[in-house]
N, C-alpha and C positions, 0 to 999 in steps of 0.2 A: 808794595813795600819791597825794598831791596835788602837782601841778606848777604852777609859775608860768606866766603867759601866754606868756612867751618860750620856756620849756622845752616847753610844749604845742605851740607852733607848730613848734619844732625837731623834736619827735617826729612831727608830721604830715608833715614833709619826709622823715624817715627811713622812715615807713610807705609814702609815695608812691613813693620810690625803690625800696624793696623790692618793691612791687607791679608796677612796670614794669621790673624788673631784666632780663628777657630782651631788652628793647629798648634799655636804657641801657648795659648792660655793655660796657666797652671804648670808649665814645663820650664825647666832651665834650658837656655839656649845660648849660643855664642854668635856674636855678630863679627864677621870678618870685613875689614876695610883696609884700603890702601892710603887712607887719610889719617896720618899719625896724630894730628891735634885732637881727633875725636877721643883718644885715650884719656884725655883730661876731663871728660864730661862729668865723671863722678866726683871730681874734686870741687871744693867750694869756689875756688878762684882759678880761672884758666890762665895760661901763660901770657895771654894778651890782656889780662886784667878784667875781663868780662865775667859776670856770673853766668853759670850754665842756664840755658834756656832764657836768656835775657830778651830774646826776640819776642817773648810774650808781652813785654812792656807793661806788666800789670800795675806797676807802681804809679803809672800815670792816672789811674782811677783812684780817687780818694777812698771810697768805700772798700775796695779791694786791698789797698795799702793798709788801711786800719785793721782789716781782718787778718792780714799776714802778720802785722805787728803783734796782735793779740795772741795768735796761735804760736808765735815765737816766744811768748812769755811776757808780752807787754800789757798795756791797759785795754779795757773793753772799747770796742768801736763807738765813736760818738754818734755816728749815723745809724738809722734803723736798718737792720738787716732784713732781706726779703724772706729768710727762713732761719732755722736754728743754726747757731754757730757750730753745733756738734756735727753738722752734715758736711763740714769742710775739713780739709787737712792741708798741711804745707809740706812740700817736698822739693828740696834744692831751690828754695826761694820762690817756688811757683805755687799758686793757690789752686786746689782741686775741689770739686764738689763730688761727694760720695753718694751713690744711689744703688740700691739692691735690684738686681734683675735675675730672676729665676735662680740659677745656681752660681751666680758670680756677683762680685761687687765692682761696679763701674766707677772709675776715677776719671771724671770729665774736667778738662781745664776750664777755668772761669775766664770768660771773654770780657775784656773791658769795652766800654761804650763805643770807643772809636772804631772797634773792629767788629761790632755786631752786624752791621750791614754786610760786611765781607763774609762773615760766617753764614748768614742767611743765603747769600748767593752761592756759596760753596756747597750747601746742602741741596739747593733747589735747581741751580743752573749748570751744574757740572755736565760735561759731555755725555756721560752715561746715566745721568739722573732722570732724564726724560720728563723734567718739569712735573714732579709728583704733586698731588693735592696737599691740602694743609696738614692732614693727619699723618700722611706718609713722610712729608718733609719734617714735621715735628718729631716723629719717631726716629728718623735718621739723626737729627740734631742731638737728641737726648743721649745717643751713643757716642757722640763726639765731644760736645762741650756744654757749657751751662752759662746762662746769664738771666737776671731777673725778668719776669714777665715774658718768657721765651715763647709761650704758645700764642699770646696776643700779638706779639711782634711778628711771629711767623704767619699768622692769619692775615695781618695787615699787609705783609710783604707779598704773599702769594696772590691774594685777591686783587691787588693793584698792579701786579707785574704785567707789563704791556703785552708780551708775546702770549702769555696764558689767556689774557682777555680777548685777544684776537681769535684764538682757537675756540674759546668758550662761547663767544658771542655769535659765532656763525651757526651753531646748532640750535634749532628751535626747541624750546622746552615744551611746546604744546603738541608737537608731532613726534611720535615714537620713531626710533631709528629702525628703518626697514632691514630685514634680514638679507644677507648676501645670497645670490643665486646658488642653488645646490650644485655640487660637483660630484662626479662618480668615478673619475680616473685621475691619476697623477698628471701634472703638467697641463691640466685644462686651463686654469688660470694660475699665474704666479705673481706675487707682489714684490716690488723692488724699491729700495730706498738707499740713501747714502748717510753714513754717520761720519762726522769729522772727529778725529782723535789726535792726540799729540803725535808729532812726527816720529816714526820709528827709526831704528838704526839702519834700515834698508831704504829710507827716504820716503816711505809711504805715509800719507796724511789722511786718507779716507778709507772707509770700509764699505764695499758694495754688499748689501744684504738682499738676498733673494729667498723668498719663502714660498713653498708649494702649499696651496690651500687645503688639499685633502690629507696629505701626510704630515703637514707642518714641518717638513724637513727644511732646515736652514742652511744655506751656503753663504760663507763669508769670503769675499775676495778683496785683498788689500790693493789699494790704488795710490799712486803718487799724486794724482790730481783728479779733477772731475770734468775734464774736457770731454766733449762728445766722442772724439775718436778713442780716447782711453776707455770710456765706458763701453763703446761698441765692441772693441777688441776683447775686453774682459768677458762680455756676454758670449761672444762666439768661441773664444779659446778656452775659457775656464768653466763654461756652463753648457752651452748648446752642444758642443762636441762631446761632452762627457755624459750628460743626463738626457739629452734630447731637446727637441724644439717644442716649446709650449704653444698651446693654442691661443692663449691670451696673456699679454704682458700688461700689468696694472701698475701705474706710478702715480705720484702726487702732482705731476705736471711741472716739475722743476726743469729749468733750461738744460740741465745735463742729460735729461732723458727726452724731453719734448723738443726735438730738433730735427733738421732735415736728414741727417745721417741715420739716426735711429729709425726715422720713418721709412727710409729706403731699406734698411736692414729688415724691418718688419714686413715690408711689402714683398721683398724677394723671398723671405722665408715663410710667407703666408701666416704671419702672426697678427692677431687682432690687438691693436694698441689702444689701451683704455686709460683715461685720466680721471682721478677721483675729484671730489668736491674740494675746492681750496679751503685751507685752514680747518680741515676736518680729518685728522690722521686716522680716526677710527675706521674710515672707509677703506683704508689701504691695507687690507688683510688683518 
């Protein structure tokens, strides 16, 4: 879905407030922006004639539209609601579902049918989400949005998601997972992996993650790409020369690590290079 510049700026504010929610909740705060049209967000009609937060497009869903009409003083919805109408409220033309959580009241935007699949992917497939299970995905969703039958839809989505099925299917349910070999000193084995993130202002797109098994110390090294030379230089310049040379380097066998250049580096530095079982991330530290 493509948004206008103003709507994109508005969404950036929403994401920022959500990210800093533990610090902002219950406090008055000021948002500074260089995008002047955002100052009209509190008015009912913006200068370009659009209602605030129209990007939600809730009026496309008949049930949501009827609920908004009722809460604004109209007639009762003709369709059957999945829960009590008292659990909803309207704010600036947008329908929210209210839910109590410990010491706060969550206001979750109601997602129309056309965007429910996108909402599920947002909670389960985000770069830092790590493809959580059904319960964790559902718990995250409840803090962000609401739509009817959300748990059953989440269970169906997660259990049928192809990448999750590949990882789940490779581990036998009849044989327990063997424990990792015991270590007694730092840098005996270290596990490495790559995480792809949105491109930073410095042009970096990946994060090289290195974890020591005994201390669980984590080193994060930003990288512009995942070429074999880039990875090799990062290992030597940003890890080996600072912390020392590990006895064993454990990876998931990706081409960015399992290549001739890295094999040569490990051979020269007397590092044992180890590859874990495919589609089994539990084995990599």
